[in-house]
PDB file with one MODEL, atoms N, CA, C and O in Angstrom:
MODEL        1
ATOM      1  N   UNK A   1      -7.849  19.443  -2.964  1.00  0.00           N
ATOM      2  CA  UNK A   1      -7.694  19.453  -4.177  1.00  0.00           C
ATOM      3  C   UNK A   1      -7.356  17.750  -4.736  1.00  0.00           C
ATOM      4  O   UNK A   1      -6.734  16.771  -4.323  1.00  0.00           O
ATOM      5  N   UNK A   2      -8.003  18.043  -5.648  1.00  0.00           N
ATOM      6  CA  UNK A   2      -8.393  16.282  -6.194  1.00  0.00           C
ATOM      7  C   UNK A   2      -7.772  16.616  -7.487  1.00  0.00           C
ATOM      8  O   UNK A   2      -7.900  17.623  -8.183  1.00  0.00           O
ATOM      9  N   UNK A   3      -6.702  14.986  -7.744  1.00  0.00           N
ATOM     10  CA  UNK A   3      -6.107  15.183  -8.456  1.00  0.00           C
ATOM     11  C   UNK A   3      -6.606  14.350  -9.400  1.00  0.00           C
ATOM     12  O   UNK A   3      -7.218  13.430  -8.858  1.00  0.00           O
ATOM     13  N   UNK A   4      -6.608  14.259 -10.915  1.00  0.00           N
ATOM     14  CA  UNK A   4      -6.869  13.722 -12.367  1.00  0.00           C
ATOM     15  C   UNK A   4      -6.178  12.128 -11.639  1.00  0.00           C
ATOM     16  O   UNK A   4      -5.550  11.735 -10.656  1.00  0.00           O
ATOM     17  N   UNK A   5      -6.708  11.703 -12.698  1.00  0.00           N
ATOM     18  CA  UNK A   5      -6.783   9.655 -12.489  1.00  0.00           C
ATOM     19  C   UNK A   5      -5.330   9.500 -12.513  1.00  0.00           C
ATOM     20  O   UNK A   5      -4.659   8.960 -11.633  1.00  0.00           O
ATOM     21  N   UNK A   6      -4.800  10.152 -13.866  1.00  0.00           N
ATOM     22  CA  UNK A   6      -3.672   9.306 -14.500  1.00  0.00           C
ATOM     23  C   UNK A   6      -1.968   9.822 -13.557  1.00  0.00           C
ATOM     24  O   UNK A   6      -0.772   9.536 -13.500  1.00  0.00           O
ATOM     25  N   UNK A   7      -3.063  10.791 -12.947  1.00  0.00           N
ATOM     26  CA  UNK A   7      -1.652  11.024 -11.619  1.00  0.00           C
ATOM     27  C   UNK A   7      -1.597  10.426 -10.428  1.00  0.00           C
ATOM     28  O   UNK A   7      -0.583  10.328  -9.738  1.00  0.00           O
ATOM     29  N   UNK A   8      -2.800   9.971 -10.134  1.00  0.00           N
ATOM     30  CA  UNK A   8      -3.527   8.853  -9.181  1.00  0.00           C
ATOM     31  C   UNK A   8      -2.676   7.767  -9.845  1.00  0.00           C
ATOM     32  O   UNK A   8      -1.582   7.708  -9.282  1.00  0.00           O
ATOM     33  N   UNK A   9      -2.767   7.103 -10.602  1.00  0.00           N
ATOM     34  CA  UNK A   9      -2.471   6.014 -11.352  1.00  0.00           C
ATOM     35  C   UNK A   9      -0.928   6.044 -11.357  1.00  0.00           C
ATOM     36  O   UNK A   9      -0.225   5.179 -10.835  1.00  0.00           O
ATOM     37  N   UNK A  10      -0.641   6.748 -11.774  1.00  0.00           N
ATOM     38  CA  UNK A  10       0.959   7.090 -11.807  1.00  0.00           C
ATOM     39  C   UNK A  10       1.754   6.706 -10.210  1.00  0.00           C
ATOM     40  O   UNK A  10       2.754   6.041  -9.940  1.00  0.00           O
ATOM     41  N   UNK A  11       0.806   7.448  -9.392  1.00  0.00           N
ATOM     42  CA  UNK A  11       1.402   7.104  -8.175  1.00  0.00           C
ATOM     43  C   UNK A  11       1.386   5.791  -7.570  1.00  0.00           C
ATOM     44  O   UNK A  11       2.351   5.093  -7.259  1.00  0.00           O
ATOM     45  N   UNK A  12       0.108   5.549  -7.445  1.00  0.00           N
ATOM     46  CA  UNK A  12      -0.399   3.233  -7.804  1.00  0.00           C
ATOM     47  C   UNK A  12       1.034   2.682  -8.082  1.00  0.00           C
ATOM     48  O   UNK A  12       1.937   2.190  -7.406  1.00  0.00           O
ATOM     49  N   UNK A  13       0.858   2.940  -9.162  1.00  0.00           N
ATOM     50  CA  UNK A  13       2.458   2.059  -9.895  1.00  0.00           C
ATOM     51  C   UNK A  13       3.374   2.409  -9.540  1.00  0.00           C
ATOM     52  O   UNK A  13       4.157   1.469  -9.681  1.00  0.00           O
ATOM     53  N   UNK A  14       4.194   3.752  -8.852  1.00  0.00           N
ATOM     54  CA  UNK A  14       5.466   3.710  -8.563  1.00  0.00           C
ATOM     55  C   UNK A  14       5.849   2.934  -6.544  1.00  0.00           C
ATOM     56  O   UNK A  14       6.706   2.476  -5.787  1.00  0.00           O
ATOM     57  N   UNK A  15       4.085   3.413  -6.730  1.00  0.00           N
ATOM     58  CA  UNK A  15       4.064   2.340  -4.982  1.00  0.00           C
ATOM     59  C   UNK A  15       4.395   1.073  -4.848  1.00  0.00           C
ATOM     60  O   UNK A  15       5.099   0.425  -4.074  1.00  0.00           O
ATOM     61  N   UNK A  16       3.306   0.720  -6.367  1.00  0.00           N
ATOM     62  CA  UNK A  16       3.731  -0.859  -6.070  1.00  0.00           C
ATOM     63  C   UNK A  16       5.573  -1.342  -6.173  1.00  0.00           C
ATOM     64  O   UNK A  16       6.206  -2.099  -5.438  1.00  0.00           O
ATOM     65  N   UNK A  17       5.958  -0.671  -7.198  1.00  0.00           N
ATOM     66  CA  UNK A  17       7.216  -0.954  -7.291  1.00  0.00           C
ATOM     67  C   UNK A  17       8.012  -0.824  -6.574  1.00  0.00           C
ATOM     68  O   UNK A  17       8.794  -1.749  -6.353  1.00  0.00           O
ATOM     69  N   UNK A  18       8.114   0.420  -5.920  1.00  0.00           N
ATOM     70  CA  UNK A  18       8.404   0.373  -4.264  1.00  0.00           C
ATOM     71  C   UNK A  18       8.693  -0.684  -3.426  1.00  0.00           C
ATOM     72  O   UNK A  18       9.640  -1.279  -2.910  1.00  0.00           O
ATOM     73  N   UNK A  19       7.353  -0.673  -3.510  1.00  0.00           N
ATOM     74  CA  UNK A  19       6.814  -1.971  -2.674  1.00  0.00           C
ATOM     75  C   UNK A  19       7.133  -3.678  -2.736  1.00  0.00           C
ATOM     76  O   UNK A  19       7.141  -4.522  -1.840  1.00  0.00           O
ATOM     77  N   UNK A  20       7.426  -3.789  -4.422  1.00  0.00           N
ATOM     78  CA  UNK A  20       7.812  -4.942  -4.321  1.00  0.00           C
ATOM     79  C   UNK A  20      10.081  -4.705  -4.491  1.00  0.00           C
ATOM     80  O   UNK A  20      10.946  -5.574  -4.606  1.00  0.00           O
ATOM     81  N   UNK A  21      10.179  -3.430  -4.433  1.00  0.00           N
ATOM     82  CA  UNK A  21      11.328  -3.639  -4.099  1.00  0.00           C
ATOM     83  C   UNK A  21      12.354  -3.797  -2.818  1.00  0.00           C
ATOM     84  O   UNK A  21      13.557  -3.935  -2.597  1.00  0.00           O
ATOM     85  N   UNK A  22      11.445  -3.716  -2.312  1.00  0.00           N
ATOM     86  CA  UNK A  22      12.037  -2.766  -0.393  1.00  0.00           C
ATOM     87  C   UNK A  22      11.549  -3.894   0.379  1.00  0.00           C
ATOM     88  O   UNK A  22      12.205  -4.372   1.305  1.00  0.00           O
ATOM     89  N   UNK A  23       9.929  -4.519  -0.131  1.00  0.00           N
ATOM     90  CA  UNK A  23       9.392  -6.053   0.086  1.00  0.00           C
ATOM     91  C   UNK A  23       9.706  -7.360  -0.623  1.00  0.00           C
ATOM     92  O   UNK A  23       8.825  -8.212  -0.508  1.00  0.00           O
ATOM     93  N   UNK A  24      10.801  -7.705  -1.350  1.00  0.00           N
ATOM     94  CA  UNK A  24      10.836  -8.801  -2.262  1.00  0.00           C
ATOM     95  C   UNK A  24      10.611 -10.312  -2.193  1.00  0.00           C
ATOM     96  O   UNK A  24      10.975 -11.229  -2.929  1.00  0.00           O
ATOM     97  N   UNK A  25       9.792 -10.265  -0.915  1.00  0.00           N
ATOM     98  CA  UNK A  25       9.942 -11.914   0.282  1.00  0.00           C
ATOM     99  C   UNK A  25       8.109 -12.048   0.342  1.00  0.00           C
ATOM    100  O   UNK A  25       7.660 -12.950   1.050  1.00  0.00           O
ATOM    101  N   UNK A  26       7.246 -11.256  -0.313  1.00  0.00           N
ATOM    102  CA  UNK A  26       6.532 -12.003  -0.013  1.00  0.00           C
ATOM    103  C   UNK A  26       6.128 -14.157  -0.327  1.00  0.00           C
ATOM    104  O   UNK A  26       5.629 -14.977   0.444  1.00  0.00           O
ATOM    105  N   UNK A  27       6.625 -14.305  -1.703  1.00  0.00           N
ATOM    106  CA  UNK A  27       6.867 -15.415  -2.191  1.00  0.00           C
ATOM    107  C   UNK A  27       6.273 -16.526  -1.129  1.00  0.00           C
ATOM    108  O   UNK A  27       7.355 -17.082  -0.939  1.00  0.00           O
ATOM    109  N   UNK A  28       5.890 -16.834  -0.780  1.00  0.00           N
ATOM    110  CA  UNK A  28       5.301 -18.686  -0.457  1.00  0.00           C
ATOM    111  C   UNK A  28       4.357 -18.089   1.647  1.00  0.00           C
ATOM    112  O   UNK A  28       3.715 -18.704   2.498  1.00  0.00           O
ATOM    113  N   UNK A  29       4.786 -16.891   1.523  1.00  0.00           N
ATOM    114  CA  UNK A  29       4.242 -16.620   2.979  1.00  0.00           C
ATOM    115  C   UNK A  29       2.238 -16.916   3.366  1.00  0.00           C
ATOM    116  O   UNK A  29       1.502 -17.125   4.331  1.00  0.00           O
ATOM    117  N   UNK A  30       2.164 -16.753   1.946  1.00  0.00           N
ATOM    118  CA  UNK A  30       0.372 -16.551   2.379  1.00  0.00           C
ATOM    119  C   UNK A  30      -0.451 -16.350   3.124  1.00  0.00           C
ATOM    120  O   UNK A  30      -0.365 -16.730   4.291  1.00  0.00           O
ATOM    121  N   UNK A  31      -1.661 -15.576   2.563  1.00  0.00           N
ATOM    122  CA  UNK A  31      -3.235 -15.545   2.366  1.00  0.00           C
ATOM    123  C   UNK A  31      -3.056 -14.174   4.096  1.00  0.00           C
ATOM    124  O   UNK A  31      -3.170 -12.950   4.153  1.00  0.00           O
ATOM    125  N   UNK A  32      -2.833 -14.942   4.883  1.00  0.00           N
ATOM    126  CA  UNK A  32      -2.552 -14.581   5.966  1.00  0.00           C
ATOM    127  C   UNK A  32      -1.640 -13.347   6.731  1.00  0.00           C
ATOM    128  O   UNK A  32      -1.976 -12.303   7.290  1.00  0.00           O
ATOM    129  N   UNK A  33      -0.372 -13.969   6.483  1.00  0.00           N
ATOM    130  CA  UNK A  33       0.924 -13.110   5.783  1.00  0.00           C
ATOM    131  C   UNK A  33       0.709 -11.656   5.482  1.00  0.00           C
ATOM    132  O   UNK A  33       0.961 -10.526   5.900  1.00  0.00           O
ATOM    133  N   UNK A  34       0.061 -12.359   4.460  1.00  0.00           N
ATOM    134  CA  UNK A  34      -0.431 -10.602   3.451  1.00  0.00           C
ATOM    135  C   UNK A  34      -1.550  -9.796   4.372  1.00  0.00           C
ATOM    136  O   UNK A  34      -1.425  -8.663   4.837  1.00  0.00           O
ATOM    137  N   UNK A  35      -2.672 -10.692   4.505  1.00  0.00           N
ATOM    138  CA  UNK A  35      -3.853 -10.193   5.428  1.00  0.00           C
ATOM    139  C   UNK A  35      -3.087  -9.124   6.670  1.00  0.00           C
ATOM    140  O   UNK A  35      -3.711  -8.140   7.068  1.00  0.00           O
ATOM    141  N   UNK A  36      -1.732  -9.437   7.190  1.00  0.00           N
ATOM    142  CA  UNK A  36      -1.343  -8.800   8.361  1.00  0.00           C
ATOM    143  C   UNK A  36      -0.570  -7.360   7.266  1.00  0.00           C
ATOM    144  O   UNK A  36      -1.028  -6.223   7.156  1.00  0.00           O
ATOM    145  N   UNK A  37       0.544  -7.864   6.671  1.00  0.00           N
ATOM    146  CA  UNK A  37       1.043  -7.024   5.979  1.00  0.00           C
ATOM    147  C   UNK A  37      -0.048  -5.691   6.033  1.00  0.00           C
ATOM    148  O   UNK A  37       0.144  -4.822   6.883  1.00  0.00           O
ATOM    149  N   UNK A  38      -1.170  -5.586   5.101  1.00  0.00           N
ATOM    150  CA  UNK A  38      -1.868  -5.462   4.683  1.00  0.00           C
ATOM    151  C   UNK A  38      -3.281  -4.330   6.339  1.00  0.00           C
ATOM    152  O   UNK A  38      -3.770  -3.207   6.458  1.00  0.00           O
ATOM    153  N   UNK A  39      -3.275  -5.255   6.902  1.00  0.00           N
ATOM    154  CA  UNK A  39      -3.722  -4.127   8.602  1.00  0.00           C
ATOM    155  C   UNK A  39      -2.495  -3.779   9.177  1.00  0.00           C
ATOM    156  O   UNK A  39      -2.663  -3.394  10.334  1.00  0.00           O
ATOM    157  N   UNK A  40      -1.276  -3.765   8.803  1.00  0.00           N
ATOM    158  CA  UNK A  40      -0.525  -2.829   9.578  1.00  0.00           C
ATOM    159  C   UNK A  40      -0.584  -1.453   8.880  1.00  0.00           C
ATOM    160  O   UNK A  40      -0.781  -0.302   9.269  1.00  0.00           O
ATOM    161  N   UNK A  41      -0.253  -2.224   7.314  1.00  0.00           N
ATOM    162  CA  UNK A  41      -0.396   0.027   6.472  1.00  0.00           C
ATOM    163  C   UNK A  41      -1.816   0.376   6.564  1.00  0.00           C
ATOM    164  O   UNK A  41      -2.199   1.509   6.272  1.00  0.00           O
ATOM    165  N   UNK A  42      -2.640  -0.577   6.970  1.00  0.00           N
ATOM    166  CA  UNK A  42      -4.069   0.687   7.360  1.00  0.00           C
ATOM    167  C   UNK A  42      -4.080   1.287   8.438  1.00  0.00           C
ATOM    168  O   UNK A  42      -4.409   2.472   8.461  1.00  0.00           O
ATOM    169  N   UNK A  43      -3.578   0.339  10.054  1.00  0.00           N
ATOM    170  CA  UNK A  43      -2.945   1.470  10.943  1.00  0.00           C
ATOM    171  C   UNK A  43      -2.141   2.006  10.804  1.00  0.00           C
ATOM    172  O   UNK A  43      -1.876   2.521  11.890  1.00  0.00           O
ATOM    173  N   UNK A  44      -1.217   2.382   9.843  1.00  0.00           N
ATOM    174  CA  UNK A  44      -0.480   3.513  10.036  1.00  0.00           C
ATOM    175  C   UNK A  44      -0.873   4.685   9.524  1.00  0.00           C
ATOM    176  O   UNK A  44      -0.687   5.871   9.798  1.00  0.00           O
ATOM    177  N   UNK A  45      -1.879   3.639   8.141  1.00  0.00           N
ATOM    178  CA  UNK A  45      -2.982   4.908   7.796  1.00  0.00           C
ATOM    179  C   UNK A  45      -3.690   6.012   8.802  1.00  0.00           C
ATOM    180  O   UNK A  45      -3.539   7.201   9.084  1.00  0.00           O
ATOM    181  N   UNK A  46      -4.744   4.669   9.262  1.00  0.00           N
ATOM    182  CA  UNK A  46      -5.445   5.564  10.283  1.00  0.00           C
ATOM    183  C   UNK A  46      -4.496   6.782  11.182  1.00  0.00           C
ATOM    184  O   UNK A  46      -4.787   7.972  11.310  1.00  0.00           O
ATOM    185  N   UNK A  47      -3.344   6.090  11.713  1.00  0.00           N
ATOM    186  CA  UNK A  47      -2.500   7.089  12.518  1.00  0.00           C
ATOM    187  C   UNK A  47      -2.030   8.207  11.348  1.00  0.00           C
ATOM    188  O   UNK A  47      -1.886   9.198  12.064  1.00  0.00           O
ATOM    189  N   UNK A  48      -1.786   8.536  10.327  1.00  0.00           N
ATOM    190  CA  UNK A  48      -1.770   9.274   9.696  1.00  0.00           C
ATOM    191  C   UNK A  48      -2.640  10.483   9.398  1.00  0.00           C
ATOM    192  O   UNK A  48      -2.414  11.692   9.344  1.00  0.00           O
ATOM    193  N   UNK A  49      -3.653   9.769   9.234  1.00  0.00           N
ATOM    194  CA  UNK A  49      -4.912  10.449   9.342  1.00  0.00           C
ATOM    195  C   UNK A  49      -5.411  11.127  10.406  1.00  0.00           C
ATOM    196  O   UNK A  49      -6.175  12.024  10.049  1.00  0.00           O
ATOM    197  N   UNK A  50      -5.232  11.012  11.856  1.00  0.00           N
ATOM    198  CA  UNK A  50      -5.304  11.469  13.096  1.00  0.00           C
ATOM    199  C   UNK A  50      -4.388  12.510  13.741  1.00  0.00           C
ATOM    200  O   UNK A  50      -4.734  13.438  14.471  1.00  0.00           O
ATOM    201  N   UNK A  51      -3.059  12.159  13.305  1.00  0.00           N
ATOM    202  CA  UNK A  51      -2.156  12.773  13.906  1.00  0.00           C
ATOM    203  C   UNK A  51      -0.792  13.336  13.623  1.00  0.00           C
ATOM    204  O   UNK A  51       0.139  13.633  14.371  1.00  0.00           O
ATOM    205  N   UNK A  52      -1.015  13.418  11.803  1.00  0.00           N
ATOM    206  CA  UNK A  52      -0.147  13.530  10.967  1.00  0.00           C
ATOM    207  C   UNK A  52       0.040  14.438   9.467  1.00  0.00           C
ATOM    208  O   UNK A  52       0.988  14.554   8.691  1.00  0.00           O
ATOM    209  N   UNK A  53      -1.447  15.040   9.489  1.00  0.00           N
ATOM    210  CA  UNK A  53      -2.118  15.469   8.155  1.00  0.00           C
ATOM    211  C   UNK A  53      -2.263  14.962   6.578  1.00  0.00           C
ATOM    212  O   UNK A  53      -1.557  13.968   6.412  1.00  0.00           O
ATOM    213  N   UNK A  54      -2.587  15.141   6.028  1.00  0.00           N
ATOM    214  CA  UNK A  54      -3.192  15.111   5.001  1.00  0.00           C
ATOM    215  C   UNK A  54      -1.831  14.663   3.804  1.00  0.00           C
ATOM    216  O   UNK A  54      -2.209  13.791   3.022  1.00  0.00           O
ATOM    217  N   UNK A  55      -0.798  14.993   3.646  1.00  0.00           N
ATOM    218  CA  UNK A  55      -0.089  14.282   2.342  1.00  0.00           C
ATOM    219  C   UNK A  55       0.646  13.267   3.573  1.00  0.00           C
ATOM    220  O   UNK A  55       0.208  12.178   3.203  1.00  0.00           O
ATOM    221  N   UNK A  56       1.318  13.030   4.547  1.00  0.00           N
ATOM    222  CA  UNK A  56       1.219  11.908   5.338  1.00  0.00           C
ATOM    223  C   UNK A  56      -0.119  11.176   4.980  1.00  0.00           C
ATOM    224  O   UNK A  56       0.143  10.117   4.410  1.00  0.00           O
ATOM    225  N   UNK A  57      -1.025  11.317   5.077  1.00  0.00           N
ATOM    226  CA  UNK A  57      -2.289  10.457   5.010  1.00  0.00           C
ATOM    227  C   UNK A  57      -2.411   9.747   3.271  1.00  0.00           C
ATOM    228  O   UNK A  57      -2.650   8.624   2.825  1.00  0.00           O
ATOM    229  N   UNK A  58      -2.151  10.884   2.761  1.00  0.00           N
ATOM    230  CA  UNK A  58      -1.983   9.911   1.403  1.00  0.00           C
ATOM    231  C   UNK A  58      -1.225   8.978   1.257  1.00  0.00           C
ATOM    232  O   UNK A  58      -1.578   7.859   0.886  1.00  0.00           O
ATOM    233  N   UNK A  59       0.308   9.433   1.625  1.00  0.00           N
ATOM    234  CA  UNK A  59       1.381   7.955   1.072  1.00  0.00           C
ATOM    235  C   UNK A  59       0.717   7.314   1.888  1.00  0.00           C
ATOM    236  O   UNK A  59       0.896   6.385   1.100  1.00  0.00           O
ATOM    237  N   UNK A  60       0.214   6.944   2.564  1.00  0.00           N
ATOM    238  CA  UNK A  60       0.096   6.056   3.555  1.00  0.00           C
ATOM    239  C   UNK A  60      -1.163   5.103   2.850  1.00  0.00           C
ATOM    240  O   UNK A  60      -1.194   3.873   2.844  1.00  0.00           O
ATOM    241  N   UNK A  61      -2.105   5.961   2.307  1.00  0.00           N
ATOM    242  CA  UNK A  61      -3.034   5.618   1.839  1.00  0.00           C
ATOM    243  C   UNK A  61      -2.342   4.493  -0.017  1.00  0.00           C
ATOM    244  O   UNK A  61      -2.671   3.476  -0.627  1.00  0.00           O
ATOM    245  N   UNK A  62      -1.591   5.287  -0.095  1.00  0.00           N
ATOM    246  CA  UNK A  62      -1.022   4.703  -1.637  1.00  0.00           C
ATOM    247  C   UNK A  62       0.117   3.369  -0.829  1.00  0.00           C
ATOM    248  O   UNK A  62       1.039   3.045  -1.577  1.00  0.00           O
ATOM    249  N   UNK A  63       0.106   2.954  -0.044  1.00  0.00           N
ATOM    250  CA  UNK A  63       0.708   1.982   0.704  1.00  0.00           C
ATOM    251  C   UNK A  63       0.002   0.674   0.483  1.00  0.00           C
ATOM    252  O   UNK A  63       0.260  -0.466   0.099  1.00  0.00           O
ATOM    253  N   UNK A  64      -1.479   1.714   1.104  1.00  0.00           N
ATOM    254  CA  UNK A  64      -2.385   0.545   1.387  1.00  0.00           C
ATOM    255  C   UNK A  64      -2.926  -0.078  -0.137  1.00  0.00           C
ATOM    256  O   UNK A  64      -3.033  -1.282  -0.371  1.00  0.00           O
ATOM    257  N   UNK A  65      -3.206   0.902  -1.002  1.00  0.00           N
ATOM    258  CA  UNK A  65      -3.499  -0.059  -2.396  1.00  0.00           C
ATOM    259  C   UNK A  65      -2.201  -0.736  -2.492  1.00  0.00           C
ATOM    260  O   UNK A  65      -2.377  -1.946  -2.628  1.00  0.00           O
ATOM    261  N   UNK A  66      -0.932  -0.396  -2.472  1.00  0.00           N
ATOM    262  CA  UNK A  66       0.248  -0.972  -2.981  1.00  0.00           C
ATOM    263  C   UNK A  66      -0.231  -2.488  -2.570  1.00  0.00           C
ATOM    264  O   UNK A  66      -0.470  -3.363  -3.402  1.00  0.00           O
ATOM    265  N   UNK A  67      -0.306  -2.613  -1.491  1.00  0.00           N
ATOM    266  CA  UNK A  67      -0.353  -3.788  -0.515  1.00  0.00           C
ATOM    267  C   UNK A  67      -1.872  -4.616  -1.071  1.00  0.00           C
ATOM    268  O   UNK A  67      -1.916  -5.764  -1.513  1.00  0.00           O
ATOM    269  N   UNK A  68      -2.900  -3.789  -0.923  1.00  0.00           N
ATOM    270  CA  UNK A  68      -3.943  -4.481  -1.951  1.00  0.00           C
ATOM    271  C   UNK A  68      -3.771  -5.081  -3.295  1.00  0.00           C
ATOM    272  O   UNK A  68      -4.478  -6.015  -3.673  1.00  0.00           O
ATOM    273  N   UNK A  69      -2.648  -4.444  -4.166  1.00  0.00           N
ATOM    274  CA  UNK A  69      -2.737  -4.666  -5.246  1.00  0.00           C
ATOM    275  C   UNK A  69      -2.137  -6.119  -5.175  1.00  0.00           C
ATOM    276  O   UNK A  69      -2.622  -7.097  -5.745  1.00  0.00           O
ATOM    277  N   UNK A  70      -0.921  -6.112  -4.329  1.00  0.00           N
ATOM    278  CA  UNK A  70      -0.213  -7.262  -4.034  1.00  0.00           C
ATOM    279  C   UNK A  70      -0.940  -8.738  -3.984  1.00  0.00           C
ATOM    280  O   UNK A  70      -0.502  -9.788  -4.454  1.00  0.00           O
ATOM    281  N   UNK A  71      -2.154  -8.520  -3.294  1.00  0.00           N
ATOM    282  CA  UNK A  71      -3.078  -9.321  -2.181  1.00  0.00           C
ATOM    283  C   UNK A  71      -3.919  -9.842  -3.558  1.00  0.00           C
ATOM    284  O   UNK A  71      -4.244 -11.027  -3.633  1.00  0.00           O
ATOM    285  N   UNK A  72      -4.263  -8.865  -4.673  1.00  0.00           N
ATOM    286  CA  UNK A  72      -5.152  -9.864  -5.924  1.00  0.00           C
ATOM    287  C   UNK A  72      -4.026 -10.245  -6.638  1.00  0.00           C
ATOM    288  O   UNK A  72      -4.248 -11.257  -7.304  1.00  0.00           O
ATOM    289  N   UNK A  73      -2.935  -9.825  -6.743  1.00  0.00           N
ATOM    290  CA  UNK A  73      -1.991 -10.116  -7.846  1.00  0.00           C
ATOM    291  C   UNK A  73      -1.975 -11.124  -6.939  1.00  0.00           C
ATOM    292  O   UNK A  73      -0.810 -10.981  -7.309  1.00  0.00           O
ATOM    293  N   UNK A  74      -2.087 -12.403  -5.762  1.00  0.00           N
ATOM    294  CA  UNK A  74      -1.457 -13.050  -4.875  1.00  0.00           C
ATOM    295  C   UNK A  74       0.158 -13.911  -5.761  1.00  0.00           C
ATOM    296  O   UNK A  74       0.620 -14.872  -6.375  1.00  0.00           O
ATOM    297  N   UNK A  75       0.436 -12.188  -4.970  1.00  0.00           N
ATOM    298  CA  UNK A  75       2.168 -11.818  -4.534  1.00  0.00           C
ATOM    299  C   UNK A  75       2.194 -13.071  -3.574  1.00  0.00           C
ATOM    300  O   UNK A  75       2.725 -13.990  -4.198  1.00  0.00           O
ATOM    301  N   UNK A  76       1.899 -13.400  -2.540  1.00  0.00           N
ATOM    302  CA  UNK A  76       2.214 -13.911  -1.419  1.00  0.00           C
ATOM    303  C   UNK A  76       2.210 -15.749  -1.742  1.00  0.00           C
ATOM    304  O   UNK A  76       2.465 -16.612  -0.902  1.00  0.00           O
ATOM    305  N   UNK A  77       1.902 -15.937  -2.962  1.00  0.00           N
ATOM    306  CA  UNK A  77       1.562 -17.395  -3.005  1.00  0.00           C
ATOM    307  C   UNK A  77       3.553 -17.782  -3.155  1.00  0.00           C
ATOM    308  O   UNK A  77       3.952 -18.944  -3.234  1.00  0.00           O
TER     309      UNK A  77
ENDMDL
END
């Protein structure tokens, strides 16, 4: 099932807000630390795709997007 863009954008907004609340300690960690956080999320996405089903994979993909968004916003500085 393909989701509409508005639903996807809403999910991303929610996931970024959740990530910021749960992991508020990004400031000052640096780009390489942020890269490690992104790679951890990609690893979780890989596991979900291979072993945990589509719903879990979508959840993990949203986490990857949230971390990437935070990198683009340079929240690690």
